[in-house]
Residue, then its C-alpha position, 0 to 999 in steps of 0.5 A: d106721408t113723406v111720399v104724399r107730401w111730395c107729391a102734392a107739392k110737385g103737383i101745386g108746383r105743376i100747375t102754379a108754373r102756368l098760372t101768372r104770378s098774382h094767380a100763383e100767389t093766390v093759389l099758394s096762400s090759399v092753400l097755406e090758409l087751409f092749413s093754418v084754419g086746421q091747426 
């Protein structure tokens, strides 16, 4: 569970590092929204 979370966070970080700040914020807010919907 922890390894999967770490790998997912690392992957999202690598993707967003290549984007502009505004696009990275959009991606992160969308990912966080996915987690909040399920709870």
